[in-house]
C-alpha positions as CSV (number, residue, x, y, z in Angstrom):
1,M,-78.7,28.4,98.7
2,F,-81.1,30.2,101.1
3,T,-79.3,33.6,100.6
4,D,-78.1,33.1,97.0
5,F,-79.3,36.3,95.5
6,E,-79.1,34.9,92.0
7,T,-81.5,32.0,92.6
8,L,-83.9,33.8,95.0
9,P,-86.3,34.9,92.2
10,R,-86.6,31.3,91.1
11,W,-88.2,30.3,94.4
12,V,-89.4,33.3,96.3
13,P,-93.1,33.9,95.3
14,G,-93.6,37.3,93.6
15,L,-89.9,38.3,93.6
16,R,-88.9,39.9,90.3
17,S,-85.2,40.4,91.2
18,A,-82.7,40.4,94.0
19,K,-79.6,42.5,93.3
20,L,-76.4,42.1,95.3
21,V,-75.2,45.5,96.6
22,T,-72.3,44.3,98.8
23,F,-70.6,41.2,100.1
24,D,-69.3,40.8,103.7
25,V,-65.7,40.0,104.5
26,E,-66.3,36.2,104.2
27,G,-67.8,36.7,100.6
28,L,-71.4,36.2,101.7
29,P,-74.2,38.5,100.5
30,Q,-74.4,41.4,102.9
31,E,-76.8,43.9,101.3
32,V,-79.4,42.8,98.8
33,R,-82.0,45.0,97.1
34,F,-85.3,43.3,96.4
35,D,-87.9,44.2,93.7
36,Y,-91.3,42.4,93.9
37,M,-93.9,42.2,91.1
38,A,-96.3,44.1,93.4
39,G,-94.2,47.2,93.1
40,L,-92.6,46.7,96.5
41,T,-88.8,47.4,96.8
42,Y,-86.5,47.3,99.8
43,S,-83.0,46.4,100.9
44,L,-81.9,44.0,103.6
45,E,-78.6,43.6,105.3
46,Y,-77.6,40.0,106.1
47,T,-75.4,38.8,108.9
48,Y,-74.3,35.2,109.5
49,D,-73.3,32.8,112.2
50,T,-71.7,30.2,109.9
51,D,-70.8,27.9,112.8
52,A,-74.5,27.7,113.8
53,F,-75.8,27.8,110.2
54,V,-77.9,30.9,111.0
55,A,-78.6,33.8,108.6
56,R,-80.2,37.0,110.0
57,W,-81.5,40.0,108.1
58,E,-82.6,43.6,108.9
59,P,-84.1,46.3,106.7
60,I,-81.9,49.1,105.5
61,D,-83.1,52.7,104.9
62,V,-82.7,53.6,101.3
63,D,-83.7,57.1,100.2
64,G,-85.8,57.3,103.4
65,K,-87.8,54.1,102.6
66,R,-87.7,50.9,104.6
67,G,-90.7,48.6,104.2
68,G,-88.7,45.5,104.7
69,V,-88.6,42.7,107.1
70,R,-86.3,41.4,109.8
71,G,-85.8,37.8,110.8
72,F,-83.6,34.8,110.7
73,A,-83.3,31.2,109.4
74,R,-81.5,28.4,111.2
75,F,-80.6,25.2,109.5
76,E,-80.0,22.1,111.7
77,E,-79.0,18.6,110.6
78,V,-81.5,16.0,111.8
79,E,-81.9,12.4,111.1
80,G,-83.0,12.1,107.5
81,G,-82.5,15.7,106.5
82,T,-82.5,19.3,107.6
83,Q,-84.7,21.2,110.0
84,V,-85.3,24.9,109.3
85,T,-86.4,27.4,111.9
86,Y,-87.6,30.5,110.3
87,A,-88.8,33.7,112.0
88,L,-90.0,37.0,110.5
89,E,-91.0,40.4,111.7
90,H,-92.5,43.0,109.5
91,D,-91.9,46.8,109.6
92,A,-95.0,48.6,111.0
93,G,-95.7,50.2,107.6
94,R,-96.1,46.9,105.7
95,K,-99.6,46.5,104.2
96,A,-101.5,43.2,104.3
97,P,-100.8,42.2,100.7
98,E,-97.0,42.9,101.3
99,R,-97.2,40.8,104.5
100,A,-98.8,37.9,102.5
101,L,-95.7,37.8,100.3
102,D,-93.7,36.8,103.3
103,D,-95.9,34.0,104.7
104,P,-93.3,31.8,106.5
105,R,-95.0,28.5,105.6
106,M,-95.3,29.5,101.9
107,L,-91.6,30.6,101.7
108,I,-90.2,27.5,103.4
109,E,-92.4,25.2,101.2
110,A,-91.2,27.1,98.1
111,F,-87.5,26.8,99.3
112,V,-87.9,23.0,99.9
113,Q,-89.5,22.5,96.5
114,F,-86.7,24.5,94.9
115,M,-84.0,22.4,96.7
116,H,-85.6,19.2,95.6
117,E,-85.9,20.4,92.0
118,D,-82.3,21.7,92.0
119,S,-80.9,18.4,93.3
120,V,-82.6,16.2,90.6
């Protein structure tokens, strides 16, 4: 659910669309193009360690533009639920308003709320 490009705009604040460009050999989203309401667009390439429940992403140059983020999310089963470890690093050219879109606490809270709403 965390990398489901079709549902990302439902829970990622400010995200207008997420378009799948390619799948990897396991059928997971590999390249996704993001379009934010703030006029920010970029593409990320995802890799996965499915045994460890980790997704990683890196920015991809598209037409000489980057502007994305790199990071990872790890999901671990714990008593009573799931623990998420989330790390993010911005490209040097990201402006403060763009960085605010990627506030880790805000994103994880939005994902948790989405998961709770989706399971009801």
